[in-house]
N, C-alpha and C positions, 0 to 999 in steps of 0.2 A: 504494500500500500504506500505508494510514493507520496511525498508531500506535494501539495498543489503549488506549481510555479507561480511566481509573482506575475501579475498582468503587465503588459507593456505600458509604460508611461506612469506606473504606480510607484515610482521611486521616491516620491515626496508626498506629503499631505496625509490626511486621515486614513486613506486606503492602504498606504504603505505601512503605517503604524499598525493597522489591523493585521496585515500580513506578518509583520514581525512578531506580534503577540501570538498568533496562531502557530508560528514556527517554533516559538520558544516555550510556550505553555501548552502542553498536550491536552487534548480534550478528555472527557471522562467517558468510560464505557457505559452504555445504557444500564447495565446491571448495577452500576454503582450509584446511579442518581438518587435512589431512595435513601442510601446511606449518607449522602451528602446533604440532600434537601431537608431531611428530618432534623439533624442537629443544627443546620443553618437556620431553620425556622425557629427552633428553641432559642438560639442565640439572638435572633431578631426580636422575638417577643420578650425575652428577658434582658434586653440591652441595658436596662436601668438597674439590674442586679448583677454586678460583675461576677459574683460567685456562681451564677447560673450561665451567664453569657460566655465567659472565658472558657470553661470546660467544653461547652457545646460547640464553640467556634473551633477549638482544638480538635474535637472529634470530626467535625466537618472537613477540616483541612487534612487530617490524617486519612480520611476516607477518599478524598479527592486525589491524594497522592497514591494511595493503594490502587485505585481503579483507573489510573491514568492510561491513556490509549494513544501512544505516540505513532506518528507516521513512520514508515520504514520503506527502504528501497531494496527489493529482493535481488539476488544474483541473476545474471542473464545467461550464465554458462549452461549449455545443454546438459541435462542429467544431474545438475547440482541439487543436493538435498539441503534445504535451509533449516536452521535451528527453529524448532516450533515455539521457543520461548526464551525470554531473558533469564539468565541464571548462571549456575556453575556446573560444569560437566562433572557428574558424580561417578559415572561408570562408562567405560568403553570396553566391551567384552562381547562374548557370544552367549546366548541364552535361549531356551525354548520359549517361544512367545506364548502369551495366554491363549488358552484353547478357543476362547470366543473370537479371537482375531481370524481364525481359520487359515493360519499360515503353516500348518503342519506341526509335527512333533519333533523336528530336528532343530538343533541350536542355530540361531541366525545372529548376524552382527547386530549389536544393540548399543545405542548411545542414550544415556540417561542424563537429563538436565534437572538439577535441583533448584527450586525457586524459594528464596527466603521471603519474609514478609516485606522486605524492602524492594523486591524486584517488581517489574511490570508483570501483571498476572494474566494478561490475555494470552491465548494460544493461537499460533499461526499455522497455516497449511504449509508443510515442508516441501511439497512438489506438486505441480499441476497434474490434474487427472480427474478421475471420477470416484466418488465415494461408493464403495461396494457394500459395506456393512457398518452398522453402529450398534454397540451393545454396552449397556450399563450393568455393572456387577457390584452389588453391595459387599461390604467387607469391613475390615478393621481400620483403625486410624493410627497406625504406627508412624514414627517419625519418617518422613518421606526420603531422607537420605540413607536409610537402611536398605540393603540389597533385597531383603525379604518383603519389602513394601510392594514390590512388583507383583507378587503372588497373593499377598494377604490383605492389602488395603482396598478400600472402595475405589473403583476405577470406571472409566468409560473408554472403550476401545473403538478405534476407527480404522477400517481397512481401505486403503486407496489403491486404485489401479492407474498407473501412470499412462501417459499418451503412448509410451513405448511398450506397454503391456506388462510392466513389472509391478509386483504387489509390495506395498509398504504398510507397516502398521504403526499407528500413533496412539499412545495410551496416556490419558490424563489420570493421574493418581492423587487421591486426596492425602493430605499429610496429617500431622499430629493435631493441629487445631482447625484443619479444613473440614467443613461439613457440607459443602455444596459444590458440585461440579456442573458447569453449564456447557452444553455442546449444541451448537446451532446448525449442524449439518445433518442431512438425512440420506439414506441410500438412494443412489441415482443422481445426487447433486454433482454438477460439474464445478470444480474448485480450481483456484489459481494459486500458485506459489506466493506466500506472503499474506494471503487473505486471512483475516481474523475469523476464527471459527468457534472459539470457546473461551472459558475463563474458570479459574478455580479460586475459591475463597477458603482460607487464607494460609499460605505456605503449602507447597505442593511439589510435584515432580511430573515430568513428561518423558516417557520412553519412546524411542523411535527404533523399530525393527526393520532392518534393511535386507535386501536380497542377498543370498549366499554369494560370497566372493567379493562383496563390497568392502573397501577399506576406509575406515574413518579418517577424517582429516583434522580431528580435534583430539586433545589429550585431557586426562583427568585433571581437574583443578582449573581448567581454562574457562574464562568468562565467555558467554555467548550473548549475542544480540538477536532477539527473535526476528525471523524473516530475513536476516542479513548474513549472519555467520554461516559459512558452508560446513555442514557436518560431514558430508561425503559427496563423492561423485559416482553415480552408477556406472558400472562397466558398460562400455559400448560394444 
């Protein structure tokens, strides 16, 4: 989701100022609006009582920060698999994907990205294609940075079929204090790399299962930028 370029001739005046603000201050994901509007309303109504207004304003600001939804520019390289989220690479290994992904019972290359409460929490489509399956599975709420969270935690699995016919799995995993996974795609949806498709509240992890033989281009501990960092390039 690339940023909107400035309009010709808008280099001065109010229109340019609006462009600068939009480029600097990211918008809020729609899922976060109630979390911002509620405390903001309390702060407004209680503005004459600082002991009410200040905590409410702080809560509204924290929610706006958590649900921020910045624009991103995805890679143009053919076969590039972009990071589905901002965060830290927690695992680069091979593992048997969750059964609900329908990717078989053999280990596949996996890249796991851990999101702290300070990271942008929207999830992005890692590669263009078609959504073949979406499955939500109830589970536990272990800390998302643990390896066993992939199998035991509540999760939502999405299987994508790329334009080249390769299958890729993306799994949103709830974390220790996460209690809500949002997934906005359905089977049959055509999706584009970098497109926002979901969100997890609050603190979580996203696993990407790649076709056999794919080599990751990231390392454990590396920071990722959702929709921009290249996790891997599919074999041609």
